[in-house]
N, C-alpha and C positions, 0 to 999 in steps of 0.2 A: 933721451929726455922724455920721450913719449911713454916708454915702459915705466920710467920712474914716476911719472905723473899718475899712471894707471895704478901703480902700487900704492901710492899715497891715498888715492880715492878709495881703493878697496880697504886699506887699513883703517881709514876714518869711518867708513861705513860699518866695518866690523866693530870698531870701538863704540859707535853709536848704538848698534844693536845690543851689544853686551851691557852698555851703561843703562839702557832702558830696562833690561831684565834685572840687572843687579840693583838698580834704583828701586824698581818695583818690589823686588823680593825683600828688600831691607826695611820697608816701612809702608804703613797705610798712607794712601794719598790724601793729603790735606791741601787747602789753600794756604800757602805759607811763603813769606818773604824770607829768603835765606841769605841775602847779601845786604849788609848794613847801609850801603850807598844807594839802594833802590827804594824809591818812594812813589806814592800816589799811583799805585797799580789799579788800573780800571779795565774790566772785561765786561762788555755789555752789548745788548742788542741796540743797533743804531736808532731804532724807533721807540725804545723804552729802556732808558738807562737803569731803571730799578728792577727790571725783570730778571729772573734767573738766567745764567749764561747758557742758553739753550739753542741748539741747532736742529734743523729738520733734515733727516736722512734723505739722500737722493734729490736734494734741492740745491742747485749750484748758486742760487741767489741768497741762500741762508748763510750769513757770515756774522761774525762778532768783531766789534772794534776793540782793539787791545792797545793800551798806552801805558807808559811808565816814565819816570824820571830817574836819571842816574846822576848822583851828586858828585861823581868824579869830575864832571865838567868837560871831559874830552870825548871825542867821537870813538866809540868802541865797536867792534864787530861782534854782533850777537845773532843767535839763531834760535829756532824753536822746533819742537816736535810735540807729540802727544802720546800718552801711554793709556792703553785700554785697561779698564778695571772692572771688577765684579760689582755687584750691587752694594757690597759693603766696603768698597774702595780698596780692597786687596787686589793684587795683580791678576788679570785674567791669563789664560794659557795661550792667548793669541800673540803671534809675532806681528811687528809693524806691517809687513807686506800682506798680512791677512786682513787688516782693517783699513789700510790706506790704498787708494788708487792714485798712481802718480808718485810724486815725491813723498818721502816719509819724514823729511825735515827740510827747513827752508831758512834763508837768512832774512834778517830784518834790515831793510834798505832805506827806511824813512826815518831820518833823525834831524833834529834842529837844536842848535845851541840857544841857551837862554839869552835874553837881550836886556842889558842894563840892570840885571837883578843883583842884589847884594850878595847872594850866594849863587855861584855859577852852577848850572846843571845842563844836561842834555835830555831833550824830550824825544822819546821813541814812540812810533805808532806803526801798527800793521793790522791788516784784516786777516782773520782766522776763520776757516782755513784759507790759504792762498789759492789762486786760480789753478795752480798745478798740483794741488793737494786736495783730495776728496775722500770722505769716509765711505766705507762699504759695509760697516756694521754699526748698529745703534748701541747705546750703552753709556756708561760713565767713562770719561776721559780726563786724564790729568795733563793739562797744558804745562809744558816744561820749557822755560826760557833760560838759555845758558850762553856761555862764551863760545863763539864760533871756533870749531876745532878742538874744543875742550868740553865735551858733553857732561863731564863730571862736575864742572864748575857751574853750578846751577844758581841763577839769580832769584827766581821765584817759581812756584808751582801754583796752578789755579784749577779748580774743579769746573769741568765743562760737561754738559749733557747733550747727547745726540739722540733724538727721539724718532722712532718710526711709529706714527700714530695708529694704534690699533685699539685704543680705549679712550673713553671720555670719563671725566671725574666731576661729580656734583656732591655738594655737602654743605654742612654748616659748622660753625664754631660756637659753642655755648658754654655755660658754666658747668663745672664738673658734676657728674651724677652722684658723686660721693657727697653726703651731707657734710662731712668733716672738712672737705676740701672745696666746697661749693664757692666760697668767697675768694679763694686764692688760686684756683686752678681752672684751666680751660680744657674742654674736651673737643676733639676734632672728629666728627662723625661724617662719613661719606660713603658713596657707592661708586663702584667702577663698572661701567658698561662696556663690554668688549664687542668689537666689530667682527671678530672671527673666532672660530673654535679654538679654545686653549685646552691642552691636555693636562688633566689633573691640576687645576689651578690652586687647590688647597696646598699642594706641595710645591708647585713650580712657580707660583706668583708670589712676589714679596713687595712690600711697600715701605718707603722711607718718607718721613715727614720732617720738614725743617720749620723752625719758628724764626721768622724774620731773617732767614738766610744763615742762621747760626749753625755751625758744624759740630760744636762740642756737645750740645744737648739734643741731637737728633734722635728720633725714634725710628729704628730700622728693623727690617726683617718681619714687619707686621703681616700676619696672614688673615685671610677673610674669616669673619665670624660665621657667615653662612653664604651659600651659593644658591641663587635662584635663576636657573637657566644661564643667560649670558651676563647676569648682574652679580657682582661680588659685593657683599655687604660688610662694611667695617664700622657698624654702629655698636661699639662696645660701651659698656657701663661699669666696667670693673678696673678702669685705670690704664689699660694698655695704650690708649690713645690720648692720654692726658699730659699736659704741660703745666709747669708753674707759670702763672700768667704774667709775672713781672709788672712793669709800669710803663707809662709813656716815656719815650726817650727824652733825656735832657738835650740841649742844643746850644751851639754858639756859632757866631758868624764873624769871620776875619776877612771878609771880602775887601775891606779897606785897611791899610796900615797907617792911614792918616788920621782916622777917627775911630773910636771904639764903637762897635755895633752890638747886635743882640747878644746878651749874656757875657759881654766882655767888659771887665771893670776898667782896664786901661791897656793901651797899646803904645809901646815906646820903642823907638829905633835908636840903638846904641852902636855906633860904628857900622859894622856889616851885619848886625844881628837885629831882627825884629822880635820883640818880646810881647806876648799877649797874656795878660793875667785874667783868667776866667773868674767871673763873680763867684765868691766862695759858696760851696754847696753844703747842704745839710742832708742827713739821712731822711728818707721819705717812708721808711718802713712802718712808722707808727702813726702816720697821718691818714687822711682820707684821700680817696681817689679823686683826682682832678683831670677832666678830659682836656687834652691839649693836642694840637696837630703836630705830627712828626712825619718823618719819611722812613720809619721802621729801621733805623740804624744806618741808613745810607749817608753818603756825603756827596757834595757837588763842588768840585774845584771852581773858583770864581774870583775875579778881581774887578772892582769898579774903578780902581786907580789907573789902570792901563787898558790897552785894547785887546791883547791876546793872552788869555789865561795860560795857555799851553807853554808859552816861552817868556811871558812877562810877569806871571804870578810869582810873588815873593814866597819864600819859605819862612814860616813863623815858629818861634819856640813858644809853644802853648803851655801855660802853667796852671795846674789844677790844685784845688784844695777841697777836701771833704772833712768836715768837722765831726770828730768822734772823741768823747771824753777819755776813753781807754783804748789801748791798742788791741788788736785781735790776737787771741792766744796763739793760734797757729793758722797756716794757710797764707794766701796772697790776695791782695786787693788790686784790681786792674781796671784802668780806663779802657772801655771796650766799645767797638763799633766796627763797621765794615772797613774802615780805614786801618784797622789794627788786626791783621790776619793771623789767627792762631798763635797766641803767645807761646813762645818757647821758654819754659821755665828753666831748662838746663843752661841755656845761653843768656838768660836774662832778657829784659825788655825795657825800652825807654818809657813804656806806659805802666810799669809796675809802680804802685804807690808805696811810700815809706812813711812811717809814723814819726811825727815831730812832737815830742812831749811839751815843748815850750808853747807851741801853737795849739796844742790839743786837737790834733787832726792829722790826716794823711795828706802828703804832698807828692806831686809827680809832674812830669813834663814830657813833652814829645815834640818832634819837629814835623810840622804839617804845612802843606801848601795852602795859600789863601783860599777861602771858600766857606761853605755852609756845612756843618758837621752835626750829626746826631751822635750821642754817646750815652753810656751808662757805666755804673760802677759794678763790676762783677766780683764776687768773692769765690775764690777757688780753695776749698778745703785741702785738696790734694792735686798734684800736677795732672794726673790722668782722669780726673773727675770733671763733670760739667761745672761751669761757673754758675753761681747762685745769685739771684736778684734779691733774695729775702733780707739780706743784711743791710744794704744801703738804699735799695730802691723800693722794697716791699713788693708784695704779690697781690694784685687786684684783678678779679675775674672780669671786670668791665674794660680792661685794657684793650685797645684796638690793634691787635696783632695781626700779622699776615702769615699764613701757613702755606708752604710749598709742598706738594705731594708728588712723589715719583713712583711709578708702577713698573716693576721689572718682571720679565717672563723668561724662565730658563727652559727652552724647548728641549725635550728629551733627545739625546743624541748629539746635541751641540755642546760646545765647551765654553760658552760665554752667556752672560745675562743680557737679554735685549731690554731696552727701555721703550715701553709701549704706550706710555701716557704720562703727561705732566699737567698738573692742575694747581690753581691758586685759590685759596679760600680765605676771606677776611672776617675777622670778628666784627659784628655789627652791634650797635647799641640795642640793648634790651634782651639779647639772647643769653 
C-alpha cells in the first residue's frame, strides 16, 4: 500500500508539471474564467481591493486574498498553482521547482455553503501564496485554480505580479501630444529611476502599461526613449504611449433585492430568480464629457438585505439595454468590467449583446452577485483586437483613468524576466 501511494503521488506530480508546461505552451496567459459555474472571482491585496494583484518577493507577509463562488452548490476539492511567464505573458523557461520554494501546488481548504439563498452556491477562499509556498523569482505569474487531482480541468486563471523593487516610477497622464487626437486620447509620460546598475537597459528593460486593469488594450514592450544615468525616460510624443481615453464608467447597484437602487429600473423576484432591469442606456459617443465618480471598472460584492455577503448574497440576473437605431455591421458589443474577465468569443459569453430590431437597441444579460458594479459597452471589431469605447461610450481626454505601469528587466545570462518596478498614475483634472 505504501509503494502504491508513493506511485500515485509521483504520477500526480508528473501530471502537474506536464500540465503546467502544456498549458503554458498552448496559450498566452490571460485572466479568464473557464468554468461556467464559477462566479465572482476576486484576487486582491487585503489592504486595497482595487490595487493590482501584486506581491513582494522575499516577503512572507505579502499575500493576496482569493475568493470565488461555485454555482454547483456542493463541496468540491480544488487546488491551485502558478505558472511563471515572460513580460508578454508567454511561458518562461523556468520549471515550478525553479521559482517555488516549498510546495508547488496546494489545496483550497476553506469553503462555506450559501445560506438561505435562492440560488445555492459554495464560497471558496484562500490566501496566496500559502504558508508552505513561497516565490524565489520575481515576474509575471498566472494563478491557476483547478479540480484537485485533475490539473487539466481548470476553473479560472488570474494574472499575478511578483515584484523585487529595484526601480521607482513617476509620471503624469495628459492629453495626447497629437493635435488630431488631443481631445480623444491620453498620453502616459513617466520616468523610471533604478536603484542598481542595469546592463544595456535599452535592450533589456521593457515596460507594460494597463488602462484601468484592462488586458486587451495593454501597451507592452515599450522601450526607453532616452537614458540619463540611472533614469529611463518614457516621455514620448509620437503615440507609443497613448491610449484612447474612453469615458467614465457607467454603474449600477444591486445591494438590495427588495428595492431598486442606483441605475436599476426595477428588481423583481420570480420563484428562485432575482431579475434586475438596468435603466436603459444610450450611446454617449456624441455628447459632452461629464465628470462622474467611478471605481475604474471595479466591482464590490455587497448586500444590505442580509449580514454576510460571502454566503448570503443573492445572485441576480442583470438585464442591459443600449439604444441604437441600427445594428452594427460586423463585430461584437460586450458589457465589460472587471467582473467580466476576458470574453471568449469562440465559446460565447453571457455578456454579449444582441440586437433587437423591435426595441431598436442591443439587449444582454448576465448573472452577477449582489453589489456595486462599474461597467461599459465595448465594441470588438475582431475577436483578437482590443475593445473600442468609441462606438457606445465615446473618447474624452478629460476622463479620470488609472494607469498601471510594470517594468521588467531581463538580465543577460538569465532565462526569465524580472519584475523590478510597479507604479500607478492617475489622470487628474486639467492635464
